C-alpha positions as CSV (number, residue, x, y, z in Angstrom):
1,M,-23.1,71.4,88.2
2,T,-22.1,68.0,86.9
3,K,-24.6,65.8,85.1
4,P,-25.9,62.7,86.8
5,V,-24.3,59.4,85.9
6,S,-27.5,58.1,84.3
7,Q,-27.7,61.1,82.0
8,K,-24.1,60.6,80.9
9,L,-24.8,57.0,80.1
10,K,-27.8,58.0,78.0
11,T,-25.6,60.5,76.1
12,I,-22.9,57.8,75.4
13,D,-25.6,55.4,74.2
14,L,-26.9,58.0,71.8
15,V,-23.4,58.7,70.5
16,N,-22.7,55.0,70.1
17,A,-26.0,54.5,68.3
18,N,-25.2,57.4,65.9
19,L,-21.7,56.0,65.3
20,A,-23.2,52.6,64.4
21,K,-25.6,54.3,61.9
22,R,-22.7,56.2,60.4
23,R,-20.6,53.1,60.0
24,A,-23.5,51.3,58.4
25,F,-24.0,54.2,56.0
26,E,-20.3,54.3,55.2
27,K,-20.3,50.6,54.4
28,L,-23.4,51.1,52.2
29,F,-21.7,53.9,50.3
30,Q,-18.6,51.8,49.9
31,C,-20.6,48.9,48.5
32,I,-22.4,51.3,46.2
33,G,-19.1,52.8,45.0
34,L,-17.6,49.3,44.5
35,V,-20.7,48.2,42.5
36,S,-20.5,51.4,40.4
37,I,-16.8,50.8,39.6
38,L,-17.5,47.1,38.6
39,L,-20.4,48.1,36.4
40,G,-18.3,50.8,34.8
41,M,-15.5,48.3,34.1
42,I,-18.0,45.8,32.6
43,F,-19.6,48.5,30.3
44,L,-16.1,49.6,29.3
45,S,-15.1,46.0,28.5
46,V,-18.2,45.5,26.4
47,L,-17.5,48.7,24.6
48,F,-13.9,47.7,23.8
49,Y,-15.0,44.2,22.7
50,S,-17.6,45.7,20.4
51,I,-15.1,48.1,18.8
52,I,-12.4,45.4,18.4
53,S,-14.7,42.7,17.2
54,K,-16.2,45.0,14.5
55,G,-13.1,47.0,13.5
56,Y,-10.2,44.7,13.9
57,T,-10.1,44.0,10.2
58,A,-9.1,47.6,9.6
59,F,-5.7,46.7,11.0
60,Q,-5.1,44.5,7.8
61,Q,-5.2,45.5,4.2
62,T,-5.3,43.4,1.0
63,Y,-2.2,43.7,-1.1
64,V,-1.3,42.4,-4.6
65,Q,2.2,41.5,-5.7
66,L,3.2,43.2,-9.0
67,E,6.4,42.6,-11.0
68,V,7.1,46.2,-11.9
69,H,9.6,47.3,-14.6
70,F,10.6,50.9,-13.8
71,D,10.9,51.8,-17.4
72,E,13.2,54.7,-18.0
73,Q,11.4,55.7,-21.1
74,I,8.3,56.2,-19.0
75,L,9.8,57.7,-15.9
76,D,12.8,59.8,-17.2
77,P,13.3,59.5,-20.9
78,E,15.9,62.2,-20.9
79,G,17.9,60.7,-18.1
80,T,18.0,63.9,-16.0
81,R,16.8,62.4,-12.8
82,N,15.1,65.7,-12.1
83,H,12.8,65.6,-9.1
84,D,9.9,67.3,-10.9
85,T,10.3,64.9,-13.8
86,L,10.2,61.9,-11.5
87,S,7.3,63.3,-9.5
88,T,5.0,63.7,-12.5
89,A,5.9,60.5,-14.4
90,D,3.2,58.0,-15.4
91,Y,3.4,55.5,-12.5
92,G,-0.1,54.4,-13.2
93,G,1.2,53.2,-16.6
94,L,3.7,51.0,-14.8
95,V,0.9,49.4,-12.7
96,K,-1.3,48.8,-15.8
97,R,1.6,47.3,-17.7
98,S,2.4,45.0,-14.9
99,M,-1.3,43.9,-14.6
100,Q,-1.4,43.4,-18.4
101,Q,1.6,41.1,-18.3
102,M,0.0,39.0,-15.6
103,F,-3.2,38.7,-17.6
104,P,-2.2,38.8,-21.3
105,E,-5.5,37.3,-22.4
106,V,-7.4,40.5,-21.3
107,N,-7.7,42.5,-24.5
108,N,-10.9,44.5,-24.8
109,R,-11.1,47.9,-23.2
110,R,-14.0,47.1,-20.8
111,E,-12.2,44.2,-19.3
112,K,-8.9,46.1,-19.0
113,R,-10.7,48.8,-17.0
114,Q,-12.1,46.1,-14.7
115,L,-8.6,44.5,-14.4
116,Y,-6.9,47.8,-13.6
117,S,-9.6,48.7,-11.0
118,L,-8.5,45.8,-8.8
119,I,-5.5,47.9,-7.7
120,S,-5.8,50.9,-5.5
121,T,-4.7,54.4,-6.8
122,G,-2.3,54.3,-3.8
123,A,-0.1,52.0,-5.9
124,T,0.9,54.9,-8.1
125,Y,1.9,57.0,-5.1
126,Q,3.8,54.1,-3.6
127,L,5.9,53.5,-6.8
128,R,6.5,57.3,-7.1
129,E,7.9,57.4,-3.5
130,M,10.1,54.4,-4.2
131,V,11.7,56.0,-7.2
132,I,12.1,59.4,-5.6
133,D,13.7,57.8,-2.6
134,D,16.0,55.7,-4.8
135,A,16.4,56.8,-8.4
136,S,18.7,53.8,-9.0
137,M,15.5,51.7,-9.3
138,I,14.9,53.2,-12.8
139,G,15.6,50.6,-15.4
140,Q,15.2,47.8,-12.8
141,T,12.5,45.3,-12.3
142,A,11.2,44.5,-8.8
143,R,8.4,42.6,-7.1
144,V,6.3,45.1,-5.1
145,W,3.3,44.6,-2.9
146,V,0.8,47.3,-3.6
147,P,-2.6,47.9,-2.0
148,A,-5.7,46.5,-3.6
149,D,-8.9,48.4,-4.2
150,D,-11.3,48.7,-1.3
151,D,-13.9,46.4,-3.0
152,V,-11.2,43.7,-3.3
153,D,-10.3,44.2,0.3
154,M,-14.0,43.8,1.3
155,L,-14.2,40.6,-0.7
156,I,-11.0,39.1,0.8
157,K,-12.1,39.9,4.3
158,G,-15.5,38.3,3.8
159,H,-17.5,41.5,4.0
160,M,-18.7,41.0,0.4
161,K,-20.4,37.7,-0.5
162,R,-19.2,36.1,-3.7
163,D,-22.1,33.6,-4.0
164,I,-24.8,36.2,-4.6
165,P,-25.8,37.3,-8.1
166,E,-23.3,39.4,-10.0
167,T,-25.7,42.3,-10.2
168,E,-25.9,42.6,-6.4
169,R,-22.2,43.1,-5.8
170,R,-19.6,45.6,-6.8
171,L,-17.1,43.0,-8.3
172,H,-17.9,41.1,-11.5
173,D,-17.4,37.4,-11.9
174,V,-14.4,37.8,-14.1
175,Q,-12.7,40.1,-11.5
176,I,-13.3,37.4,-8.8
177,A,-11.8,34.8,-11.2
178,W,-8.7,37.0,-11.6
179,L,-8.4,37.4,-7.8
180,D,-8.6,33.7,-7.4
181,Q,-5.8,33.3,-9.9
182,L,-3.7,35.8,-8.0
183,D,-4.4,34.0,-4.8
184,A,-3.4,30.6,-6.3
185,E,-0.2,32.2,-7.5
186,E,0.4,33.6,-3.9
187,K,0.2,37.1,-5.3
188,L,-2.7,38.1,-3.1
189,S,-2.2,38.6,0.7
190,L,-3.5,40.3,3.8
191,K,-0.8,42.4,5.4
192,F,-0.6,44.8,8.4
193,N,-2.2,48.1,7.4
194,T,0.5,50.7,8.2
195,A,-1.6,53.3,6.3
196,F,-4.2,53.1,9.1
197,F,-1.7,54.8,11.4
198,T,0.4,56.9,9.0
199,N,-2.1,58.3,6.4
200,G,-4.7,61.1,6.9
201,D,-8.2,61.2,5.6
202,S,-8.6,60.0,2.0
203,R,-11.4,59.6,-0.6
204,E,-10.0,56.1,-1.1
205,P,-11.1,53.9,1.9
206,E,-8.1,51.6,1.6
207,L,-5.7,54.7,2.0
208,A,-7.5,56.4,4.9
209,G,-5.8,56.5,8.3
210,I,-6.8,57.5,11.7
Protein backbone atom coordinates (compact mmCIF):
# COMPACT_ATOMS: atom_id res chain seq x y z
CA MET A 1 0.00 0.00 0.00
CA THR A 2 1.38 3.39 -0.92
CA LYS A 3 1.63 6.20 1.64
CA PRO A 4 -0.79 9.10 1.41
CA VAL A 5 0.53 12.26 -0.24
CA SER A 6 0.25 14.23 3.02
CA GLN A 7 2.45 11.70 4.85
CA LYS A 8 5.07 11.86 2.06
CA LEU A 9 5.14 15.63 2.36
CA LYS A 10 5.69 15.41 6.14
CA THR A 11 8.61 12.99 5.56
CA ILE A 12 10.19 15.34 3.01
CA ASP A 13 9.78 18.26 5.40
CA LEU A 14 11.53 16.31 8.16
CA VAL A 15 14.37 15.36 5.83
CA ASN A 16 14.77 18.95 4.67
CA ALA A 17 14.74 20.15 8.29
CA ASN A 18 17.44 17.63 9.21
CA LEU A 19 19.49 18.66 6.18
CA ALA A 20 19.27 22.28 7.22
CA LYS A 21 20.47 21.39 10.74
CA ARG A 22 23.34 19.30 9.33
CA ARG A 23 24.43 22.13 7.05
CA ALA A 24 24.28 24.54 9.98
CA PHE A 25 26.44 22.20 12.09
CA GLU A 26 28.88 21.73 9.19
CA LYS A 27 29.27 25.50 8.84
CA LEU A 28 29.76 25.79 12.60
CA PHE A 29 32.49 23.10 12.57
CA GLN A 30 34.13 24.80 9.58
CA CYS A 31 34.15 28.11 11.43
CA ILE A 32 35.56 26.47 14.57
CA GLY A 33 38.25 24.73 12.50
CA LEU A 34 39.18 28.00 10.75
CA VAL A 35 39.37 29.86 14.08
CA SER A 36 41.55 27.05 15.52
CA ILE A 37 43.93 27.25 12.56
CA LEU A 38 44.17 31.05 12.84
CA LEU A 39 44.81 30.86 16.60
CA GLY A 40 47.47 28.20 16.01
CA MET A 41 49.20 30.42 13.42
CA ILE A 42 49.06 33.40 15.79
CA PHE A 43 50.56 31.40 18.69
CA LEU A 44 53.24 29.99 16.38
CA SER A 45 54.10 33.49 15.13
CA VAL A 46 54.37 34.74 18.72
CA LEU A 47 56.63 31.80 19.57
CA PHE A 48 58.93 32.44 16.60
CA TYR A 49 59.04 36.16 17.39
CA SER A 50 59.97 35.43 20.99
CA ILE A 51 62.74 33.02 19.95
CA ILE A 52 64.16 35.33 17.29
CA SER A 53 63.93 38.54 19.37
CA LYS A 54 65.73 36.92 22.31
CA GLY A 55 68.20 34.73 20.45
CA TYR A 56 69.11 36.53 17.24
CA THR A 57 72.36 37.80 18.75
CA ALA A 58 73.62 34.19 18.83
CA PHE A 59 74.01 34.43 15.06
CA GLN A 60 76.81 36.96 15.59
CA GLN A 61 80.08 36.63 17.47
CA THR A 62 82.61 39.24 18.55
CA TYR A 63 86.02 38.89 16.91
CA VAL A 64 89.37 40.55 17.54
CA GLN A 65 91.92 41.13 14.80
CA LEU A 66 95.39 39.90 15.71
CA GLU A 67 98.59 40.33 13.77
CA VAL A 68 100.07 36.89 14.27
CA HIS A 69 103.66 35.96 13.50
CA PHE A 70 103.74 32.19 12.95
CA ASP A 71 107.17 31.86 14.52
CA GLU A 72 108.99 28.74 13.35
CA GLN A 73 110.94 28.57 16.61
CA ILE A 74 107.66 28.12 18.45
CA LEU A 75 105.77 25.95 15.96
CA ASP A 76 108.44 23.75 14.39
CA PRO A 77 111.98 24.55 15.62
CA GLU A 78 113.46 21.51 13.84
CA GLY A 79 111.73 22.29 10.56
CA THR A 80 110.30 18.78 10.13
CA ARG A 81 106.74 19.94 9.38
CA ASN A 82 105.64 16.81 11.20
CA HIS A 83 101.88 16.69 11.82
CA ASP A 84 102.25 15.73 15.50
CA THR A 85 104.73 18.55 16.05
CA LEU A 86 102.45 21.11 14.44
CA SER A 87 99.40 19.78 16.32
CA THR A 88 101.00 20.15 19.76
CA ALA A 89 102.79 23.47 19.23
CA ASP A 90 102.18 26.43 21.54
CA TYR A 91 99.60 28.40 19.53
CA GLY A 92 98.42 30.06 22.72
CA GLY A 93 101.89 31.61 22.91
CA LEU A 94 101.35 33.17 19.48
CA VAL A 95 98.09 34.73 20.68
CA LYS A 96 99.71 36.12 23.82
CA ARG A 97 102.64 37.52 21.88
CA SER A 98 100.29 39.25 19.46
CA MET A 99 98.26 40.78 22.28
CA GLN A 100 101.45 41.89 24.04
CA GLN A 101 102.61 43.66 20.88
CA MET A 102 99.31 45.56 20.66
CA PHE A 103 99.52 46.61 24.32
CA PRO A 104 103.25 46.90 25.13
CA GLU A 105 102.49 49.02 28.21
CA VAL A 106 100.98 46.00 29.97
CA ASN A 107 103.81 44.62 32.07
CA ASN A 108 102.65 43.13 35.36
CA ARG A 109 101.45 39.55 35.57
CA ARG A 110 97.94 40.35 36.78
CA GLU A 111 97.18 42.72 33.92
CA LYS A 112 98.68 40.32 31.40
CA ARG A 113 96.24 37.63 32.52
CA GLN A 114 93.38 40.13 32.16
CA LEU A 115 94.61 41.10 28.70
CA TYR A 116 95.00 37.54 27.45
CA SER A 117 91.56 36.58 28.83
CA LEU A 118 89.89 38.89 26.29
CA ILE A 119 90.57 36.27 23.62
CA SER A 120 88.69 32.97 23.46
CA THR A 121 90.60 29.71 23.81
CA GLY A 122 89.14 28.96 20.39
CA ALA A 123 91.80 31.24 18.90
CA THR A 124 94.49 28.64 19.58
CA TYR A 125 92.49 25.95 17.77
CA GLN A 126 91.86 28.31 14.87
CA LEU A 127 95.56 29.08 14.43
CA ARG A 128 96.44 25.40 14.72
CA GLU A 129 93.99 24.48 11.97
CA MET A 130 95.37 27.24 9.76
CA VAL A 131 98.92 25.92 10.10
CA ILE A 132 97.97 22.26 9.69
CA ASP A 133 95.99 23.12 6.55
CA ASP A 134 98.81 25.26 5.13
CA ALA A 135 102.26 24.75 6.65
CA SER A 136 103.66 27.47 4.36
CA MET A 137 102.26 29.99 6.86
CA ILE A 138 105.10 29.11 9.24
CA GLY A 139 107.51 32.02 9.30
CA GLN A 140 104.86 34.39 7.91
CA THR A 141 102.90 37.18 9.58
CA ALA A 142 99.16 37.46 8.96
CA ARG A 143 96.20 39.42 10.22
CA VAL A 144 93.68 36.98 11.65
CA TRP A 145 90.21 37.54 13.11
CA VAL A 146 89.85 35.33 16.19
CA PRO A 147 86.86 34.91 18.54
CA ALA A 148 86.74 37.05 21.66
CA ASP A 149 85.91 35.66 25.08
CA ASP A 150 82.21 35.25 25.90
CA ASP A 151 82.34 38.09 28.48
CA VAL A 152 83.63 40.42 25.77
CA ASP A 153 80.89 39.20 23.46
CA MET A 154 78.25 39.96 26.10
CA LEU A 155 79.61 43.49 26.57
CA ILE A 156 79.77 44.28 22.85
CA LYS A 157 76.22 42.99 22.32
CA GLY A 158 74.92 45.15 25.17
CA HIS A 159 74.07 42.28 27.53
CA MET A 160 76.63 43.52 30.06
CA LYS A 161 76.33 47.08 31.33
CA ARG A 162 79.57 49.01 31.40
CA ASP A 163 78.23 51.88 33.54
CA ILE A 164 77.72 49.79 36.68
CA PRO A 165 80.37 49.45 39.43
CA GLU A 166 83.37 47.33 38.45
CA THR A 167 82.66 44.86 41.24
CA GLU A 168 79.27 44.06 39.72
CA ARG A 169 80.51 42.95 36.29
CA ARG A 170 82.89 40.31 35.00
CA LEU A 171 85.11 42.71 33.04
CA HIS A 172 87.40 45.22 34.77
CA ASP A 173 87.64 48.87 33.80
CA VAL A 174 91.07 48.39 32.30
CA GLN A 175 89.78 45.55 30.11
CA ILE A 176 86.96 47.74 28.83
CA ALA A 177 89.52 50.45 28.08
CA TRP A 178 91.55 47.96 26.03
CA LEU A 179 88.43 46.92 24.14
CA ASP A 180 87.61 50.57 23.42
CA GLN A 181 91.12 50.98 22.02
CA LEU A 182 90.71 47.92 19.80
CA ASP A 183 87.36 49.25 18.62
CA ALA A 184 88.89 52.65 17.80
CA GLU A 185 91.58 50.89 15.78
CA GLU A 186 88.88 48.85 13.96
CA LYS A 187 90.25 45.61 15.41
CA LEU A 188 87.01 44.67 17.14
CA SER A 189 83.98 43.55 15.15
CA LEU A 190 80.77 41.53 15.20
CA LYS A 191 80.81 38.87 12.51
CA PHE A 192 78.54 36.01 11.46
CA ASN A 193 78.89 33.17 13.96
CA THR A 194 79.68 30.14 11.78
CA ALA A 195 80.58 28.15 14.92
CA PHE A 196 76.89 28.26 15.88
CA PHE A 197 76.19 25.87 13.01
CA THR A 198 79.46 23.92 12.72
CA ASN A 199 80.58 23.32 16.32
CA GLY A 200 79.15 20.92 18.86
CA ASP A 201 78.69 21.49 22.58
CA SER A 202 81.53 23.28 24.32
CA ARG A 203 82.40 24.46 27.82
CA GLU A 204 83.22 27.81 26.18
CA PRO A 205 79.91 29.57 25.31
CA GLU A 206 81.44 31.44 22.35
CA LEU A 207 82.49 28.11 20.79
CA ALA A 208 79.25 26.20 21.29
CA GLY A 209 77.06 25.32 18.33
CA ILE A 210 73.64 23.84 17.84
